[in-house]
N, C-alpha and C positions, 0 to 999 in steps of 0.2 A: 187569461190565456197563456199557455206555456210556451216559452221561446223554443225554437227549434236548436238542436245541438250544434256547436260550432265546429267547423272543420279546423284541424290543427294547421298552423302556419307551415309546417313542413310538407303536408299534403298538398297545400295550394303552391308552395314553391316548386313541388315536383311537377305539378300540371304546367306552371309557367315554363320550367325548363323544358319540358317536353314540346310544348306548343312553340316556343322559340326555336327549337331544333327543327321544327317543320316550317316556319315562317320567320322572315327576319324581323317583321313588325307585329307585335302583338298589342291588341286594343283592350281596354276594359272590358268592353261589351263582349267581344269574343271569348275572353277568360270567363266572365259571368255565365255565358251561354254554354261553355263546356263543363263548368262546375255544376251547372244545373242537370245536364245530361248524365254526367258520371256519378254524382253524389246527391242529387235532388234538391241542392242548396245552391243559392246563386251567391250568397255571401255579401257583406256590407261594402258599398262603393268605397268608402273612406278606406277600410282596411285592406281591400284589393288594391287599390292604386299605391298605397304604401308598400304592399309587398311588391308589386310590380316595379315600383321605383328602387326598392331594395335590391331585387334581383338584378336590375339593370346596372347597379353601381359596379365599377371595376373592382376586382379583389386583388389586394397587393400580393405579388409574387413573393415567395419566401427568399429571403437573403440568403444567398450561398454562402457568404462569409460568416453567417452566425453559427455559432457551434451548436452541434446537435446535442440535445439531452437525451440520453439512453434511458428508456423506461424498460420495465421488465420485458415487454413483448418485443421491443426491437433488439435488446440484448439476445433474447431467445432466437430471434430471427437470424442475427449475425452469427450465433454458434452454429445454427443450422446450415447457414451458408458457408461457414468454414468447414464443418464436416462434408458438406456436399463437395466442396473443392478439394478437400483431401481425398474422398472417394474418387472424383474424376482424376486425380493426378495418379492414384495408384491403378486405376484402370487404364490409363494410358501407358504407365510403366508395364503393366501387364500386357497389353496389346504390343507394345514394342518389343518386349521379351518374345512373345509368341512369334511375331512377325520375323525376328532374327531366327529363332530356332527352326521355323518352317522353312525359311530360305535355305538354311544349312542342310535341312533334311532334303529338299529338293535338289539342291546342288549335288549332295552325295548319291542320291538315286540317279541323277542324269549321268554322273561319272560312271557309275555302276552299269547303266546301260549302254553308255558308249563303250565300256569294256566288253560287255557281252556282245555288242554289235561287231566290234573288232574281232573278237574270238570267233564269232560266228562266220565273218567274212574269211578269216583263216583256216576255220573247219571246212567251209565250202571249197576253198582252194586245195586243201589237203584231200578232200573227198574226190575230187577231180584228178588229182595226182594219183591217188589209190587206185581209181578205176583205170587209168592209164597204165599203171604197173600190174595191175590184175589181168588186163588184156595182153601186156607184153609176157607176163608169166604163162598165161594160158597158150600163147603163140608159141613160147619156148617149150612147153610141155609137148605139144603138137609136133614141133620141130624135133625133139628127143625122141618122140614115138616114132616118128618117120625114119629118123636115122637108125635106131635100133631095128626097125623092120628092114632097113636097107642092109644093116650088118647082118642079120640073120639070113637074109636071103644071100648075100655074098658068101657066107660061111657054108651054106648048104649047096652052093653051085660047084 
């Protein structure tokens, strides 16, 4: 009779990690039931307990004092990071330049507006004075007309 195919250790370890994320305690029986449900294979007891024990072992943290060995991938990522940082620096410089430029433009426009408002205010004052002078002039013309009529009336008498 043919043996069923074996599940790779990585597949079993992935199920162990997933089940441990759900429950703090994971039993061998629970793992075997889950493997049977997912893959149709329960797996050997000895192998499963070995993998459970292996997954439970603490993994040493990397030593921060150990020097990093740069591989081609890490070097490429560092180059991409440096390029991204340079682009960010240039973008910030452009943004500062634009902020300064537009702040100057806004200031100049506010000054122009203030000048126009002052001129508009002066123009309104001058319009009022012009209307007053026009009324005075019209009144003077009426008075001249009345005086000329009075002179003509006096000459004719």
